[in-house]
TORTORTOR-327877 format. One record per atom (N, C-alpha, C, CB): residue number from 1; residue in three letters; atom name; y, x negated, z. Coordinates in nm, 4 decimals, decimal comma, m for minus. Glycine has a CB too. Layout:
BEGIN
{site NUM 'ALA' 'CA' {Y X Z}}
...
//
This chain:
BEGIN
{site 1 'MET' 'N' {7,5150 m2,8956 14,4906}}
{site 1 'MET' 'CA' {7,5312 m2,7839 14,5413}}
{site 1 'MET' 'C' {7,3989 m2,7425 14,6880}}
{site 1 'MET' 'CB' {7,5286 m2,6898 14,4008}}
{site 2 'ASN' 'N' {7,4005 m2,7273 14,7805}}
{site 2 'ASN' 'CA' {7,3292 m2,7354 14,9010}}
{site 2 'ASN' 'C' {7,2985 m2,5510 14,9298}}
{site 2 'ASN' 'CB' {7,4363 m2,8301 15,0320}}
{site 3 'SER' 'N' {7,2122 m2,4936 14,8880}}
{site 3 'SER' 'CA' {7,1820 m2,3475 14,9066}}
{site 3 'SER' 'C' {7,1532 m2,3688 15,0673}}
{site 3 'SER' 'CB' {7,0413 m2,2782 14,8020}}
{site 4 'LYS' 'N' {7,2377 m2,2452 15,1389}}
{site 4 'LYS' 'CA' {7,1519 m2,2418 15,2301}}
{site 4 'LYS' 'C' {7,1554 m2,0825 15,3326}}
{site 4 'LYS' 'CB' {7,1838 m2,3791 15,3064}}
{site 5 'PRO' 'N' {7,0722 m2,0355 15,3826}}
{site 5 'PRO' 'CA' {7,0500 m1,9092 15,4442}}
{site 5 'PRO' 'C' {7,1918 m1,8921 15,5426}}
{site 5 'PRO' 'CB' {6,8945 m1,9103 15,5324}}
{site 6 'VAL' 'N' {7,2466 m1,7596 15,5504}}
{site 6 'VAL' 'CA' {7,3695 m1,7266 15,6420}}
{site 6 'VAL' 'C' {7,3531 m1,6512 15,7590}}
{site 6 'VAL' 'CB' {7,4659 m1,6562 15,5736}}
{site 7 'PHE' 'N' {7,4323 m1,6406 15,8446}}
{site 7 'PHE' 'CA' {7,3848 m1,5419 15,9663}}
{site 7 'PHE' 'C' {7,4554 m1,5349 16,0258}}
{site 7 'PHE' 'CB' {7,2905 m1,5561 16,0459}}
{site 8 'ALA' 'N' {7,5126 m1,4044 16,0327}}
{site 8 'ALA' 'CA' {7,6334 m1,3952 16,1163}}
{site 8 'ALA' 'C' {7,5968 m1,3993 16,2886}}
{site 8 'ALA' 'CB' {7,7105 m1,2486 16,0715}}
{site 9 'LEU' 'N' {7,7297 m1,4263 16,3449}}
{site 9 'LEU' 'CA' {7,7090 m1,4411 16,4833}}
{site 9 'LEU' 'C' {7,7564 m1,3000 16,5530}}
{site 9 'LEU' 'CB' {7,7914 m1,5725 16,5371}}
{site 10 'GLY' 'N' {7,6989 m1,2999 16,6880}}
{site 10 'GLY' 'CA' {7,6936 m1,1624 16,7383}}
{site 10 'GLY' 'C' {7,9057 m1,1139 16,7288}}
{site 10 'GLY' 'CB' {7,5977 m1,1725 16,9433}}
{site 11 'GLU' 'N' {7,9779 m1,2288 16,7709}}
{site 11 'GLU' 'CA' {8,0899 m1,1927 16,8086}}
{site 11 'GLU' 'C' {8,1622 m1,1771 16,6305}}
{site 11 'GLU' 'CB' {8,1555 m1,3128 16,9314}}
{site 12 'VAL' 'N' {8,1086 m1,2092 16,5354}}
{site 12 'VAL' 'CA' {8,1434 m1,1110 16,3846}}
{site 12 'VAL' 'C' {8,1815 m1,0088 16,4145}}
{site 12 'VAL' 'CB' {8,0355 m1,0710 16,2838}}
{site 13 'ALA' 'N' {8,0859 m0,8864 16,4854}}
{site 13 'ALA' 'CA' {8,0811 m0,7364 16,4783}}
{site 13 'ALA' 'C' {8,1842 m0,7018 16,5048}}
{site 13 'ALA' 'CB' {7,9980 m0,6663 16,5512}}
{site 14 'THR' 'N' {8,2940 m0,7390 16,6391}}
{site 14 'THR' 'CA' {8,3612 m0,6844 16,6925}}
{site 14 'THR' 'C' {8,4685 m0,6504 16,5819}}
{site 14 'THR' 'CB' {8,3871 m0,7484 16,8034}}
{site 15 'ASP' 'N' {8,5209 m0,8185 16,4820}}
{site 15 'ASP' 'CA' {8,6057 m0,8364 16,3802}}
{site 15 'ASP' 'C' {8,5883 m0,7199 16,2602}}
{site 15 'ASP' 'CB' {8,5817 m0,9791 16,3315}}
{site 16 'LEU' 'N' {8,4722 m0,6831 16,2435}}
{site 16 'LEU' 'CA' {8,3683 m0,6238 16,1100}}
{site 16 'LEU' 'C' {8,3991 m0,5317 16,1446}}
{site 16 'LEU' 'CB' {8,2091 m0,6369 16,0818}}
{site 17 'GLU' 'N' {8,3957 m0,4534 16,2337}}
{site 17 'GLU' 'CA' {8,4393 m0,3239 16,2810}}
{site 17 'GLU' 'C' {8,5623 m0,2966 16,2843}}
{site 17 'GLU' 'CB' {8,4027 m0,2981 16,3919}}
{site 18 'SER' 'N' {8,6539 m0,3842 16,3182}}
{site 18 'SER' 'CA' {8,8066 m0,3641 16,2838}}
{site 18 'SER' 'C' {8,8436 m0,3444 16,1621}}
{site 18 'SER' 'CB' {8,8836 m0,4642 16,3169}}
{site 19 'ALA' 'N' {8,7862 m0,4210 16,1217}}
{site 19 'ALA' 'CA' {8,8137 m0,4681 15,9424}}
{site 19 'ALA' 'C' {8,7625 m0,3252 15,8643}}
{site 19 'ALA' 'CB' {8,6863 m0,6380 15,8739}}
{site 20 'ILE' 'N' {8,6564 m0,2796 15,9058}}
{site 20 'ILE' 'CA' {8,6532 m0,1463 15,8603}}
{site 20 'ILE' 'C' {8,7370 m0,0214 15,9152}}
{site 20 'ILE' 'CB' {8,5304 m0,1169 15,8723}}
{site 21 'ALA' 'N' {8,7489 m0,0690 16,0326}}
{site 21 'ALA' 'CA' {8,8577 0,0839 16,0813}}
{site 21 'ALA' 'C' {8,9803 0,1026 15,9673}}
{site 21 'ALA' 'CB' {8,9600 0,0536 16,2680}}
{site 22 'HIS' 'N' {9,0121 m0,0846 16,0163}}
{site 22 'HIS' 'CA' {9,1016 m0,0450 15,9413}}
{site 22 'HIS' 'C' {9,1132 m0,0307 15,7433}}
{site 22 'HIS' 'CB' {9,1857 m0,1284 16,0011}}
{site 23 'TYR' 'N' {9,0388 m0,0837 15,6835}}
{site 23 'TYR' 'CA' {8,9992 m0,0213 15,5426}}
{site 23 'TYR' 'C' {8,9777 0,1221 15,5307}}
{site 23 'TYR' 'CB' {8,8749 m0,0784 15,4941}}
{site 24 'GLU' 'N' {8,8992 0,1999 15,6465}}
{site 24 'GLU' 'CA' {8,8905 0,3360 15,6427}}
{site 24 'GLU' 'C' {9,0169 0,4200 15,6835}}
{site 24 'GLU' 'CB' {8,7830 0,3687 15,7230}}
{site 25 'SER' 'N' {9,1230 0,3604 15,7269}}
{site 25 'SER' 'CA' {9,2288 0,4230 15,7294}}
{site 25 'SER' 'C' {9,3180 0,4586 15,6019}}
{site 25 'SER' 'CB' {9,2877 0,3593 15,8104}}
{site 26 'TRP' 'N' {9,3007 0,4017 15,5001}}
{site 26 'TRP' 'CA' {9,4319 0,4048 15,3656}}
{site 26 'TRP' 'C' {9,2432 0,3939 15,2702}}
{site 26 'TRP' 'CB' {9,6188 0,1916 15,3456}}
{site 27 'ARG' 'N' {9,0990 0,4064 15,2801}}
{site 27 'ARG' 'CA' {9,0542 0,4162 15,1451}}
{site 27 'ARG' 'C' {8,9892 0,5513 15,2033}}
{site 27 'ARG' 'CB' {8,9542 0,2823 15,0684}}
{site 28 'SER' 'N' {8,8621 0,6131 15,1179}}
{site 28 'SER' 'CA' {8,8202 0,6836 15,1324}}
{site 28 'SER' 'C' {8,6620 0,6343 15,1247}}
{site 28 'SER' 'CB' {8,8809 0,7657 15,0677}}
{site 29 'ASP' 'N' {8,6408 0,5205 15,0547}}
{site 29 'ASP' 'CA' {8,5502 0,4285 15,0610}}
{site 29 'ASP' 'C' {8,5507 0,3174 15,1376}}
{site 29 'ASP' 'CB' {8,5355 0,3958 14,9642}}
{site 30 'GLY' 'N' {8,6366 0,3020 15,2529}}
{site 30 'GLY' 'CA' {8,7262 0,2175 15,3215}}
{site 30 'GLY' 'C' {8,5283 0,1331 15,3893}}
{site 30 'GLY' 'CB' {8,8837 0,3297 15,4654}}
{site 31 'ARG' 'N' {8,4485 0,2130 15,4279}}
{site 31 'ARG' 'CA' {8,3703 0,1396 15,5032}}
{site 31 'ARG' 'C' {8,2747 0,0530 15,3626}}
{site 31 'ARG' 'CB' {8,2794 0,2507 15,6233}}
{site 32 'SER' 'N' {8,2267 0,1677 15,2955}}
{site 32 'SER' 'CA' {8,1540 0,0700 15,1590}}
{site 32 'SER' 'C' {8,2244 m0,0781 15,0728}}
{site 32 'SER' 'CB' {8,1434 0,1871 15,0251}}
{site 33 'HIS' 'N' {8,3435 m0,0612 15,0798}}
{site 33 'HIS' 'CA' {8,3766 m0,1500 15,0235}}
{site 33 'HIS' 'C' {8,4284 m0,2391 15,0727}}
{site 33 'HIS' 'CB' {8,4222 m0,1257 14,9552}}
{site 34 'LEU' 'N' {8,4371 m0,2315 15,2331}}
{site 34 'LEU' 'CA' {8,4586 m0,3643 15,2933}}
{site 34 'LEU' 'C' {8,3355 m0,4178 15,3283}}
{site 34 'LEU' 'CB' {8,5458 m0,3632 15,4105}}
{site 35 'LEU' 'N' {8,2030 m0,3757 15,3467}}
{site 35 'LEU' 'CA' {8,0662 m0,4196 15,3495}}
{site 35 'LEU' 'C' {8,0180 m0,4314 15,2125}}
{site 35 'LEU' 'CB' {7,9792 m0,3282 15,4282}}
{site 36 'ARG' 'N' {8,0451 m0,4539 15,0610}}
{site 36 'ARG' 'CA' {8,0490 m0,4814 14,9690}}
{site 36 'ARG' 'C' {8,1283 m0,6443 14,9475}}
{site 36 'ARG' 'CB' {8,0921 m0,3669 14,9193}}
{site 37 'LEU' 'N' {8,2388 m0,6102 14,9677}}
{site 37 'LEU' 'CA' {8,3291 m0,7950 14,9920}}
{site 37 'LEU' 'C' {8,2528 m0,8568 15,1116}}
{site 37 'LEU' 'CB' {8,5417 m0,7929 15,0558}}
{site 38 'TYR' 'N' {8,2325 m0,8410 15,2430}}
{site 38 'TYR' 'CA' {8,1655 m0,8573 15,3052}}
{site 38 'TYR' 'C' {8,0566 m0,9237 15,2217}}
{site 38 'TYR' 'CB' {8,1543 m0,7586 15,3701}}
{site 39 'ASP' 'N' {7,9282 m0,8759 15,1766}}
{site 39 'ASP' 'CA' {7,8090 m0,9278 15,1482}}
{site 39 'ASP' 'C' {7,8294 m1,0058 15,0196}}
{site 39 'ASP' 'CB' {7,7044 m0,8224 15,1412}}
{site 40 'GLU' 'N' {7,9572 m1,0163 14,9315}}
{site 40 'GLU' 'CA' {7,9623 m1,1017 14,8058}}
{site 40 'GLU' 'C' {8,0306 m1,2059 14,8963}}
{site 40 'GLU' 'CB' {8,0497 m1,0411 14,6546}}
{site 41 'THR' 'N' {8,0947 m1,2442 15,0544}}
{site 41 'THR' 'CA' {8,1349 m1,3564 15,1070}}
{site 41 'THR' 'C' {8,0399 m1,4474 15,1364}}
{site 41 'THR' 'CB' {8,2005 m1,3350 15,2044}}
{site 42 'ILE' 'N' {7,9280 m1,3419 15,1696}}
{site 42 'ILE' 'CA' {7,8056 m1,3688 15,2451}}
{site 42 'ILE' 'C' {7,6886 m1,5099 15,1114}}
{site 42 'ILE' 'CB' {7,7162 m1,1609 15,2779}}
{site 43 'SER' 'N' {7,7288 m1,4212 15,0218}}
{site 43 'SER' 'CA' {7,6171 m1,4682 14,9068}}
{site 43 'SER' 'C' {7,6994 m1,5644 14,8485}}
{site 43 'SER' 'CB' {7,5577 m1,3497 14,7877}}
{site 44 'TRP' 'N' {7,8729 m1,5954 14,8455}}
{site 44 'TRP' 'CA' {7,9094 m1,7223 14,8025}}
{site 44 'TRP' 'C' {7,8783 m1,8232 14,8998}}
{site 44 'TRP' 'CB' {8,0442 m1,7271 14,7700}}
{site 45 'ILE' 'N' {7,8668 m1,8076 15,0328}}
{site 45 'ILE' 'CA' {7,8703 m1,9038 15,1482}}
{site 45 'ILE' 'C' {7,6653 m1,9437 15,1346}}
{site 45 'ILE' 'CB' {7,9487 m1,7994 15,3368}}
{site 46 'GLU' 'N' {7,6147 m1,8855 15,1192}}
{site 46 'GLU' 'CA' {7,4801 m1,9037 15,1068}}
{site 46 'GLU' 'C' {7,4709 m2,0007 14,9768}}
{site 46 'GLU' 'CB' {7,4020 m1,7602 15,0949}}
{site 47 'TRP' 'N' {7,5641 m1,9682 14,8363}}
{site 47 'TRP' 'CA' {7,5121 m2,0630 14,7805}}
{site 47 'TRP' 'C' {7,5888 m2,1613 14,7183}}
{site 47 'TRP' 'CB' {7,4388 m2,0199 14,7103}}
{site 48 'ASN' 'N' {7,7224 m2,1830 14,8019}}
{site 48 'ASN' 'CA' {7,8092 m2,2856 14,8168}}
{site 48 'ASN' 'C' {7,7963 m2,3090 14,9219}}
{site 48 'ASN' 'CB' {7,9262 m2,2769 14,7880}}
{site 49 'PRO' 'N' {7,7624 m2,3396 15,0628}}
{site 49 'PRO' 'CA' {7,7840 m2,3412 15,2188}}
{site 49 'PRO' 'C' {7,9156 m2,4517 15,2327}}
{site 49 'PRO' 'CB' {7,6248 m2,4003 15,3126}}
{site 50 'ASP' 'N' {7,9135 m2,5982 15,1243}}
{site 50 'ASP' 'CA' {7,9920 m2,6458 15,1544}}
{site 50 'ASP' 'C' {8,1388 m2,6641 15,1015}}
{site 50 'ASP' 'CB' {7,9395 m2,7127 15,1678}}
{site 51 'GLY' 'N' {8,1981 m2,5512 15,0155}}
{site 51 'GLY' 'CA' {8,2866 m2,4975 14,9983}}
{site 51 'GLY' 'C' {8,3782 m2,4552 15,0942}}
{site 51 'GLY' 'CB' {8,2530 m2,4312 14,9436}}
{site 52 'PHE' 'N' {8,2874 m2,3746 15,2446}}
{site 52 'PHE' 'CA' {8,3588 m2,3500 15,3258}}
{site 52 'PHE' 'C' {8,4206 m2,4472 15,4056}}
{site 52 'PHE' 'CB' {8,3084 m2,2795 15,3782}}
{site 53 'PRO' 'N' {8,4884 m2,4071 15,5033}}
{site 53 'PRO' 'CA' {8,5467 m2,5187 15,6467}}
{site 53 'PRO' 'C' {8,4099 m2,4951 15,7520}}
{site 53 'PRO' 'CB' {8,7420 m2,4449 15,7521}}
{site 54 'ARG' 'N' {8,4119 m2,5866 15,8099}}
{site 54 'ARG' 'CA' {8,3239 m2,6206 15,9505}}
{site 54 'ARG' 'C' {8,4169 m2,6310 16,0482}}
{site 54 'ARG' 'CB' {8,2347 m2,7606 15,9539}}
{site 55 'LYS' 'N' {8,3827 m2,5073 16,1405}}
{site 55 'LYS' 'CA' {8,4495 m2,4578 16,2638}}
{site 55 'LYS' 'C' {8,2762 m2,4956 16,3536}}
{site 55 'LYS' 'CB' {8,5281 m2,2497 16,2499}}
{site 56 'PHE' 'N' {8,3089 m2,5562 16,4862}}
{site 56 'PHE' 'CA' {8,2080 m2,5197 16,6001}}
{site 56 'PHE' 'C' {8,1177 m2,6189 16,5314}}
{site 56 'PHE' 'CB' {8,1483 m2,3451 16,6243}}
{site 57 'GLY' 'N' {8,1296 m2,6997 16,5145}}
{site 57 'GLY' 'CA' {8,0094 m2,8333 16,4363}}
{site 57 'GLY' 'C' {7,9388 m2,8077 16,3468}}
{site 57 'GLY' 'CB' {7,8980 m2,8926 16,5132}}
{site 58 'ARG' 'N' {7,8468 m2,7279 16,3297}}
{site 58 'ARG' 'CA' {7,7563 m2,7113 16,2100}}
{site 58 'ARG' 'C' {7,7879 m2,5599 16,1691}}
{site 58 'ARG' 'CB' {7,5860 m2,7400 16,2472}}
{site 59 'VAL' 'N' {7,8783 m2,4846 16,2199}}
{site 59 'VAL' 'CA' {7,8854 m2,3621 16,2093}}
{site 59 'VAL' 'C' {8,0187 m2,3470 16,1157}}
{site 59 'VAL' 'CB' {7,8832 m2,2962 16,3483}}
{site 60 'GLN' 'N' {8,0087 m2,2652 16,0088}}
{site 60 'GLN' 'CA' {8,0798 m2,2459 15,8912}}
{site 60 'GLN' 'C' {8,1179 m2,1607 15,9059}}
{site 60 'GLN' 'CB' {8,0395 m2,2487 15,7854}}
{site 61 'ARG' 'N' {8,2779 m2,1273 15,8562}}
{site 61 'ARG' 'CA' {8,2990 m1,9627 15,8862}}
{site 61 'ARG' 'C' {8,3809 m1,9061 15,7592}}
{site 61 'ARG' 'CB' {8,3984 m1,9299 16,0436}}
{site 62 'ALA' 'N' {8,4040 m1,8155 15,6891}}
{site 62 'ALA' 'CA' {8,4934 m1,7476 15,5897}}
{site 62 'ALA' 'C' {8,5682 m1,6182 15,6358}}
{site 62 'ALA' 'CB' {8,4105 m1,7117 15,4704}}
{site 63 'ILE' 'N' {8,6794 m1,6056 15,6256}}
{site 63 'ILE' 'CA' {8,8145 m1,5053 15,6136}}
{site 63 'ILE' 'C' {8,8367 m1,4275 15,5014}}
{site 63 'ILE' 'CB' {8,9393 m1,5771 15,6192}}
{site 64 'LEU' 'N' {8,7952 m1,2803 15,5586}}
{site 64 'LEU' 'CA' {8,8095 m1,1701 15,4672}}
{site 64 'LEU' 'C' {8,9593 m1,1260 15,4532}}
{site 64 'LEU' 'CB' {8,7223 m1,0527 15,5154}}
{site 65 'LYS' 'N' {9,0135 m1,1243 15,3560}}
{site 65 'LYS' 'CA' {9,1816 m1,1166 15,3582}}
{site 65 'LYS' 'C' {9,1903 m0,9740 15,3483}}
{site 65 'LYS' 'CB' {9,2747 m1,1992 15,2255}}
{site 66 'ARG' 'N' {9,3058 m0,9421 15,4283}}
{site 66 'ARG' 'CA' {9,3387 m0,7882 15,3973}}
{site 66 'ARG' 'C' {9,4227 m0,7929 15,2625}}
{site 66 'ARG' 'CB' {9,4337 m0,7089 15,5289}}
{site 67 'SER' 'N' {9,3662 m0,6539 15,2255}}
{site 67 'SER' 'CA' {9,4202 m0,6483 15,0760}}
{site 67 'SER' 'C' {9,4314 m0,5067 15,0213}}
{site 67 'SER' 'CB' {9,3233 m0,7292 14,9764}}
//
C-alpha cells in the first residue's frame, strides 16, 4: 500500500455543510457524528489511496453514504 496525505478541495465544503444539515435534522449529535464519519473516511484514503476511484486526473474521491 502507498500512504498519501489527503487534502479536501474547496468544492467539498458546500457538500459537507449540506450533509451536516441533513444529519442535524434527525440526530442531536448530527454534526459530530458526520465529522467522525468524514475523519474516518479521510483516514482510510490516507492509509490506502489506491482503493478509491480516481477522478479528474490525480484527484481521488470518496463518498459518504447517507445512513
